[in-house]
C-alpha positions in Angstrom: 24.4 -4.1 -51.2 22.4 -6.5 -53.4 18.9 -7.8 -53.8 17.6 -11.3 -54.0 14.8 -13.8 -53.2 14.0 -14.9 -49.6 11.3 -16.7 -47.8 9.7 -17.1 -44.3 8.9 -20.5 -42.8 5.2 -21.3 -42.7 6.0 -23.2 -39.5 8.8 -21.4 -37.7 9.2 -24.1 -35.2 9.4 -27.1 -37.6 13.0 -27.8 -36.6 12.5 -27.6 -32.9 9.9 -28.4 -30.2 6.5 -27.3 -31.5 2.8 -27.7 -30.8 2.3 -30.1 -33.7 4.8 -32.5 -32.2 2.6 -33.0 -29.1 -0.8 -34.8 -29.4 -3.6 -32.4 -28.7 -5.2 -34.6 -26.0 -1.8 -35.1 -24.3 -1.1 -31.4 -24.5 -4.4 -30.5 -22.8 -4.0 -33.0 -20.0 -0.4 -32.0 -19.3 -1.2 -28.3 -19.2 -4.2 -28.8 -17.0 -2.3 -31.0 -14.5 0.7 -28.6 -14.5 -1.5 -25.5 -13.7 -3.4 -27.4 -11.0 -0.1 -28.6 -9.4 1.4 -25.1 -9.6 -1.7 -23.6 -7.9 -1.6 -26.3 -5.1 2.1 -25.6 -4.6 1.5 -21.9 -4.3 -1.3 -22.5 -1.7 0.9 -24.9 0.3 3.7 -22.3 0.5 1.2 -19.8 2.0 0.1 -22.3 4.5 3.6 -23.0 5.6 4.0 -19.5 6.8 1.4 -19.2 9.6 1.0 -16.2 11.7 -1.0 -15.9 14.9 -4.3 -14.1 14.6 -7.0 -13.8 17.2 -10.2 -15.7 16.3 -12.8 -13.5 14.8 -16.3 -13.9 13.7 -17.1 -15.0 10.1 -18.4 -11.6 9.1 -15.3 -9.8 10.5 -12.9 -12.3 8.8 -14.7 -11.7 5.5 -14.4 -7.9 5.9 -10.7 -8.2 6.7 -10.1 -10.4 3.6 -11.8 -7.8 1.4 -9.7 -5.0 2.9 -6.5 -7.0 2.3 -7.5 -7.8 -1.4 -8.3 -4.1 -2.1 -5.5 -2.4 -0.1 -2.8 -3.0 -2.7 -5.0 -1.2 -5.4 -4.2 2.0 -3.5 -0.6 1.8 -4.6 0.5 3.9 -7.6 -0.1 2.2 -10.9 3.6 2.3 -11.8 4.5 0.3 -8.7 1.7 -2.2 -9.4 3.0 -2.5 -12.9 6.6 -3.2 -11.7 5.2 -5.8 -9.3 3.2 -7.6 -12.0 6.1 -7.6 -14.4 8.1 -9.5 -11.8 5.5 -12.3 -11.6 5.2 -15.2 -13.9 2.3 -15.9 -16.3 0.8 -18.6 -14.0 0.6 -16.2 -11.1 -0.9 -13.5 -13.3 -3.6 -15.8 -14.6 -4.5 -16.6 -11.0 -4.6 -13.0 -10.1 -6.9 -12.2 -13.1 -9.6 -14.4 -11.5 -9.5 -12.5 -8.1 -11.8 -9.6 -9.2 -12.7 -7.4 -12.1 -10.3 -4.6 -11.1 -7.3 -6.9 -11.0 -8.2 -8.4 -14.4 -8.5 -5.0 -16.0 -5.1 -3.9 -14.6 -3.3 -7.0 -15.8 -5.0 -6.9 -19.2 -3.9 -3.3 -19.6 -0.2 -4.2 -19.3 1.4 -3.8 -22.7 4.0 -6.5 -22.0 1.3 -9.0 -21.1 -0.8 -8.2 -24.1 2.1 -8.3 -26.6 3.3 -11.7 -25.3 -0.2 -13.2 -25.6 -0.7 -11.6 -29.0 2.6 -12.4 -30.7 4.1 -15.3 -28.7 1.0 -17.4 -27.8 2.5 -20.6 -29.1 5.7 -20.1 -27.1 3.6 -19.5 -23.9 1.7 -22.8 -24.6 5.0 -24.7 -25.0 6.2 -23.3 -21.7 3.1 -24.8 -20.2 3.7 -28.1 -21.9 7.3 -28.2 -20.7 6.2 -27.1 -17.2 8.6 -24.2 -17.1 6.2 -21.2 -17.1 6.6 -20.6 -13.4 10.4 -20.1 -13.7 10.3 -16.9 -15.7 8.7 -13.5 -15.1 6.7 -11.6 -17.6 9.5 -9.0 -17.6 12.1 -11.6 -18.6 10.0 -12.9 -21.5 9.2 -9.4 -22.8 12.8 -8.4 -22.6 13.7 -11.4 -24.9 10.8 -10.6 -27.1 12.3 -7.2 -27.9 15.9 -8.5 -28.2 16.6 -9.7 -31.8 20.1 -11.1 -31.5 21.2 -14.6 -30.3 22.7 -14.2 -26.9 25.7 -16.4 -27.9 26.8 -15.3 -31.3 25.0 -12.1 -32.2 23.2 -13.3 -35.3 19.4 -12.9 -35.5 17.8 -15.5 -33.2 14.3 -16.8 -34.0 14.3 -19.3 -31.1 14.0 -19.3 -27.3 16.2 -21.7 -25.2 13.9 -22.6 -22.3 16.3 -23.4 -19.5 17.9 -20.0 -19.6 15.0 -18.0 -21.2 17.4 -16.5 -23.7 17.1 -15.9 -27.5 19.2 -18.2 -29.6 19.9 -19.1 -33.3 19.8 -22.5 -34.9 23.5 -22.8 -35.3 24.3 -22.2 -31.6 21.5 -24.7 -30.6 23.2 -27.2 -32.9 26.8 -26.9 -31.9 27.4 -24.8 -28.7 28.0 -26.6 -25.5 25.6 -24.3 -23.6 22.6 -25.8 -25.3 23.1 -29.5 -24.5 20.3 -31.3 -22.7 20.1 -34.7 -21.1 17.8 -36.7 -18.7 18.0 -35.5 -15.2 18.9 -38.9 -13.7 22.0 -39.2 -16.0 23.2 -35.6 -15.5 22.7 -35.6 -11.7 24.4 -39.0 -11.4 27.4 -37.7 -13.4 27.8 -34.5 -11.4 27.0 -36.0 -8.0 23.8 -34.0 -7.4 20.9 -35.2 -5.4 17.5 -35.9 -7.0 15.8 -35.3 -3.7 17.5 -32.0 -2.7 18.8 -30.4 -5.9 16.2 -31.0 -8.5 14.3 -27.7 -7.7 17.4 -25.6 -8.2 17.3 -26.0 -12.0 14.5 -25.6 -14.6 13.2 -29.1 -15.5 12.0 -29.4 -19.1 9.2 -32.0 -19.3 8.9 -33.7 -22.7 6.2 -36.2 -23.7 7.8 -39.4 -25.0 5.1 -41.1 -27.1 5.0 -44.7 -28.3 2.2 -46.3 -30.3 0.4 -47.5 -27.2 1.7 -45.4 -24.3 3.3 -42.2 -23.3 5.4 -41.0 -20.5 7.2 -37.9 -19.4 10.9 -37.4 -19.6 12.6 -34.7 -17.5 15.5 -33.0 -19.1 18.0 -30.5 -17.7 20.7 -28.3 -19.1 24.1 -29.9 -18.8 25.7 -26.5 -18.5 23.4 -25.5 -15.7 24.0 -28.8 -13.9 27.7 -28.3 -14.2 27.5 -24.8 -12.8 25.4 -26.1 -9.9 27.9 -28.9 -9.3 30.7 -26.3 -9.0 28.7 -24.1 -6.8 27.8 -26.8 -4.3 31.2 -28.5 -4.6 29.4 -31.8 -5.1 31.6 -34.9 -5.6 31.5 -36.0 -9.3 30.3 -39.5 -9.8 31.7 -42.0 -12.3 30.3 -41.8 -15.8 27.5 -44.2 -16.5 27.9 -46.1 -19.7 24.3 -47.5 -19.7 22.4 -44.2 -19.5 18.7 -44.2 -19.9 18.0 -46.7 -22.7 14.4 -47.6 -21.8 12.2 -47.7 -24.9 15.1 -46.2 -26.9 14.1 -48.2 -30.0 10.4 -47.3 -30.3 10.0 -44.0 -28.4 9.2 -40.8 -30.2 10.3 -37.5 -28.7 8.9 -34.1 -29.8 12.2 -33.0 -31.2 13.8 -33.6 -34.6 15.6 -36.9 -33.9 17.1 -36.9 -37.4 19.0 -33.7 -36.6 20.2 -35.1 -33.2 21.4 -38.4 -34.7 24.1 -36.4 -36.5 24.8 -33.9 -33.9 25.6 -36.0 -30.8 22.6 -35.5 -28.5 19.1 -36.6 -29.2 17.7 -34.1 -26.7 19.7 -31.1 -27.9 16.7 -29.3 -29.5 14.1 -30.6 -27.1 14.3 -27.4 -25.0 14.2 -24.9 -27.9 11.0 -23.3 -29.2 10.2 -20.7 -31.9 10.1 -17.2 -30.6 9.3 -14.2 -32.8 11.0 -10.8 -32.4 8.9 -7.7 -31.7 10.3 -4.4 -32.9 8.9 -1.7 -30.6 9.8 1.1 -33.0 8.3 -0.3 -36.1 5.6 -2.2 -34.1 6.2 -5.2 -36.3 6.9 -8.9 -35.6 9.6 -10.9 -37.4 9.9 -14.7 -37.2 13.0 -14.8 -39.4 13.8 -14.5 -43.1 15.9 -17.1 -45.0 18.0 -16.9 -48.2 16.4 -18.9 -51.0 19.7 -19.4 -52.8 21.2 -21.2 -49.8 18.5 -23.8 -49.6 18.4 -24.3 -53.4 22.1 -24.9 -53.4 21.5 -28.1 -51.3 18.3 -29.0 -53.0 19.9 -29.0 -56.5 23.2 -30.6 -55.7 22.2 -33.9 -54.1 25.0 -36.4 -54.2 23.1 -39.1 -52.3 19.4 -39.3 -51.5 17.6 -41.3 -48.9 14.0 -41.6 -47.7 12.7 -40.7 -44.3 11.7 -43.9 -42.5 8.5 -42.4 -41.2 7.1 -40.2 -44.0 8.9 -41.8 -46.9 9.8 -38.3 -48.1 13.2 -38.2 -50.0 15.8 -36.4 -47.8 19.4 -35.5 -47.9 20.3 -35.4 -44.3 23.9 -36.4 -44.8 24.4 -33.5 -47.2 22.5 -31.3 -44.9 24.7 -32.1 -42.0 27.8 -31.5 -44.1 26.5 -28.1 -45.0 27.4 -26.8 -41.6 31.0 -27.9 -41.7 31.8 -27.3 -45.3 34.0 -24.5 -46.7 33.1 -25.0 -50.3 30.9 -21.9 -50.5 30.1 -19.2 -48.0 26.4 -19.4 -48.8 26.2 -23.0 -47.6 26.8 -22.0 -44.0 23.6 -20.0 -44.0 21.3 -22.8 -45.0 19.3 -22.5 -41.7 20.4 -19.0 -40.7 17.6 -16.6 -40.1 17.9 -12.9 -40.9 16.1 -9.6 -40.4 14.9 -8.2 -43.7 17.2 -5.2 -43.5 20.3 -7.5 -43.0 19.7 -9.7 -46.0 21.2 -7.4 -48.7 24.6 -7.7 -47.0 24.3 -11.5 -47.1 23.2 -11.4 -50.8 26.3 -9.4 -51.6 28.6 -12.3 -50.4 26.4 -15.3 -51.2 27.5 -17.0 -54.4 24.2 -18.9 -54.6 21.8 -16.0 -54.2 18.6 -16.3 -56.3 18.0 -13.2 -58.3 15.0 -14.4 -60.3 12.3 -11.9 -61.1 9.6 -14.5 -60.2 8.1 -13.9 -56.8 5.5 -16.0 -55.0 7.2 -19.3 -55.8 7.2 -22.0 -53.2 10.5 -22.7 -51.3 11.2 -26.4 -50.8 13.4 -28.3 -48.3 13.9 -32.0 -48.8 10.7 -32.3 -50.8 8.5 -30.3 -48.4 7.1 -26.9 -49.1 8.2 -24.5 -46.3 7.3 -21.0 -47.5 6.5 -18.5 -50.2 9.3 -16.5 -51.7 9.5 -12.7 -52.0 12.1 -10.2 -53.2 14.2 -8.2 -50.8 15.6 -5.0 -52.4 19.1 -3.7 -52.1 17.9 -1.2 -49.5 16.7 -3.9 -47.2 13.0 -3.7 -47.9 10.7 -6.5 -48.9 9.2 -6.0 -52.4 5.7 -7.3 -52.5 3.3 -7.7 -55.3 0.6 -5.0 -55.7 -2.1 -7.6 -55.0 -0.4 -8.5 -51.7 -0.1 -4.9 -50.7 -3.8 -4.3 -51.4 -4.8 -7.2 -49.1 -3.3 -5.3 -46.2 
C-alpha cells in the first residue's frame, strides 16, 4: 500500500448532464409542465376504469371518500412502507398533499429522506429529463447504496437514467450499453412504431438550446430499443444516412459535445447524471475521489494545445482522448476514474505518476480549469486532513 494526493470534483457532474447546463427558466418550465402532465395522465387512467356505483347524496359521497382515504392507514406500517417504496417520486409528492397523516408517513421514510438529502440534484435532473415516473423510490435507493458500476465493477459516481443503474465514466464512454440516439432515428432503424411502442422505453428529454430558440429532443437507449425489437420481432428498417440534422451546426445540447466528437455519439453522455454513493454503515456520502498524479501527467505533458471555441480556454482534448487508449503508463488509464478513499492506496502502489507531495490544500487543474482541492490519502486508506479542516467539523 502507498499514500498520495487526491482530490474531489467541486462539480461532480461537470462531464455529464448537470443542472448548470440547463437554463434556470427553461428548467422550471420543463419541470412544471412535466409534473402537470404526469398528474393529468394519472387522473385519466383512473377515469378509464369506471365501476358502477349507485347515485348517492353529496354528504354521503363525501363521507365515503373520507373513509376510502383513511382506510389504508389501518394497514401495518411495514406494509405501508413497502407500498410507498414501490411508488415513484411523483406519486409520493402527490400523496403528500392528500392529508397531514400521509405527509408525515412519507416524510418518515428513511429512503425518501436520504434521496432528497444526498441526491437532490439527481432527482431534479430526473424531472428535467421527464423520467422520474419510470423508477420507484426503492430502485433509486438501492442504487444509492450500491457503490460499484454495474458493468465493470469499479466505483461508479454516475447514474445511467434509461436503466436506473450506477455506472462509471469509462463505461459511459466506451460500452455499447450506454449509447443514446434520437427516438425517430432508432425506431426507424429497428422498425418500431412511434405511435405504439414509444411508451415501452424510457424517453430522455433533453433541451436543445440555440441563441434564440430552444426545443426538446427525445433520446432512447439503443440497447433497449434493440432488445424491444427482438422481443416484438419487428422488421428492421433500412439504415437512414440522413439522420436528424436539423440545427446541427448551431444547436447546443446539455452534454459535453467535445467528448462526444471523439467518442462517436454526440448523445452518449446526455442520459448520465452525477449520483453520490451513500454508505449505510459509515453513514457517509462519497461523490468520488480522483488521483492527482494521473491528471497532472496529462496537464504537464502537453504535446499539442488548442483553445475551446466557446470559452477560449486552452485544452488538450486530443491528448485527453488518447489517454484512454494508451499503454504508455498504467496511471494514464485512470485520468477520469473515480475511487473510494479506501481503494486509493492500492492505485497509488501501481501508479507511476502518483503525487507524493507534502503540500495539501492545493488546487487541482484540468485543462486550465480549477476542479477541486487536494488532500492526502494515507497508506491505510484514510483521508489525512489539516487540523484546521478537522476543527471546522
